[in-house]
Structure formats: C-alpha cells, structure tokens
N, C-alpha and C positions, 0 to 999 in steps of 0.2 A: 502495498498499500504506500510505504512512502517513495519508493523509485516513482511511483505512478504520480503523484502528485509532487515532485520532483519534477518531473519529465513536464508537466502540465505548467508549471508556473513557471520553467524555463520558457515553454512560449511565450507566455502572457508577458513577458517581461522584453522579448521582444523586442519590440514597437519601439522600446525608449534609447537602442540603440540608434534608430536613425537620428536623436533631438540630441544624445550624448552618448560617450564610450560606456556608460557607466554598465549602460540596457545589455550590452554586449556580451561586456565580460562576465556579468552575474547572470547569464544565460548561457555561458559555457562552462559557467564553473557549476550552474545549478542542471547542466544538462552533461557533466561527467559523470557527477554525483548519482544522479538517477540510471545511469548506465550501468555502473558498479553495484547501486543498491538493487538494480533488477536481475542482474547476474548470480546476485549472491541468493536471490528470494527465488531466483530458475532451480537453481542448483541443489538447496534444501527444499525446494516443492519435488522436484525428481528425485532427491535421496531420500524422499519420506513414504514414496511407495504408496501413493495414493492417498497417506492419509491426511494430507497438507493439501487446498485449495490456493488457489490465488495467482496461479501460474500463469493466467490472460491478462491481469493487473500488473505483474511482473514485466511481462512483454509490452503491455500498451510503456508502463514507464522508460522501458530501454527504447521503443521506436519514438517515442514523445523527446525522450534525452537526445537520441541521434540528431533527429530534426533539427532539435533546436541548437544542438553544438553546430550541424550542418550551415545550418541559415545565416546563425552569427559569423562563422566561419566566410561566408560568402559577403556578408554586408559591407563585412571587415574591407575586404579585396577590394571591394566598389568603393570604400570610401579611401581606401590608398591610392586605387588609378584615379580619382575625381579630384582629391587632393594632391597627387602630384601631377595630373593632364593639367588643370586649372594655373600651377605655381607657385600658388601660396603656403606650401610646403617649404620648398626650396626659399620663398622670402623669406618666412619667418628662421630656417634654420642661417641663411642671409645675415639677417637680423640679431641674431643670438651670438653671432661669430662675426663680429665687425674688426677689422684691424683696427690697432691704436692709429690715431695720424703723428706724422711727426713734428 
C-alpha cells in the first residue's frame, strides 16, 4: 500500500516541475521509493504462498513510480534543452564567472 501511495503522489507533484525544479526532484525521489517498496512488497507476496494479498497494489506502485521518474527525467531534459537553446544558461554562467577588470 505505501508503494501505491508514493507512486500516485509522485505523479501528483510532477506538474510542479514545470513551475520549479522542486516538483521534479520530489517526483523522482518519491517514484524511486515507490519502486523499491513495490518490489519488496511483491517479493513478500510471492514468498507467502498465497496467504498475503496486495500484489496488484504493489504493481500499481511500481508502475506509477516508474512513470513519475520517467516523466520527471523527460521534463528535466526538455528544460535543459530549452535553457541551453535560449542562451539563458550560458549568460548565467558568464555572469557568475566574470573575469576581474584590470
């Protein structure tokens, strides 16, 4: 159950990545946690021999977490491409590293 909740939350906070980088970072962290918890839960369900349930919820967490991580990575790459293409990134670096005038 925690895997499913974390996976869903990683998808919910993903639109914040468009406004600020915090949403993308949170989506990646929550997505990775959802995948890890989901795999652990699936292993426990499979090892129980049918006495435990919740394998579907664990799989939902794995899928939602994977989608959240994947989309966050795509948004990050697009953000870098747009930032580098507009020259704003290079201007920021040039402004940060100015040579001292004689």
